N, C-alpha and C positions, 0 to 999 in steps of 0.2 A: 800679602800686604806689600805695598810699594816701598822700596828702600829709598831713603832720602839721598839727595846729592851731597850733603855735607856730613862729615863724621862728627861725633860729639866733641872730639878734641878741637876740631876746626871751629865749631860753634862756641866752645868755651873760650877760645883765644880771641874772639871778636870783640866782646864788650870791653876788655881792658884797653883796646885801641881808642875807644871813645872816651874812656875815663882819663887817658893820657893827654887828652886835649884835641883830638881830631874831631872834626864836625861829623854829625850823624850822617849827613848826606854823602860825605866823602867815604866814610866807612861802608855805607850801603853800596855806593858805586864801586868801590874797590873789590867787594866780595860778591857783587852782582845779586844783591838781595833788596827787598823792599824795606821801607822803614818799619812797616808793621811786623815783618819777620824779625828785623833787628830787635825791636822792643819786646817781642815774644821770647826771643832767645835771652835777652837781658833779664827778663823777669823770671825765666825758668833756670838759667844757669849763671846768673850774674855773680854770685859770690864764690863759685867753684874755681879751683885751680886745676891745672892739667894733671897733677898727681892725684887729686881727688877723683877726677874723671876716670883715670886708669884704675884706681881702687874700686870705683863704682862698677866698672865694666867687669872686673874680676869677680865681684860679688854677684853680679847678675848672671855670669857664666856658671858659678858655683850653685846658685839657686836653681837654674834651669836643669843642671845635672841632678841635683837632689830631687826635683820634681819628677824627672824621668824615672829615677830609681823608685820613688814612691808609687808612681803609676804602674811600673812593672811588678812591684810587690803586691799591689792591690789586685792586679789582673790575675795573679797566680793564686791568690787566696780563694778557697772555696766560698761559694755564695752563702753557705749556712753559717760561716763564721763572721760575716759582715754584720754590722750593727745598723 
């Protein structure tokens, strides 16, 4: 899967600039994004703060580690014990 150009922290920092009074076109030009991208970011990450994003990243990392542990555990379990 292709990795995006912008990090989640950068995406989350963009909508508050618009809320502070900067025009949408100026925000888009400044970050080199289209207005459709800006509004998609705003709808998806509009209410988040940077601290919330860091916590979300930590939870995603922990979740992926737990999924890997579960997959390893299931792969070592004999087939006769699976339900």
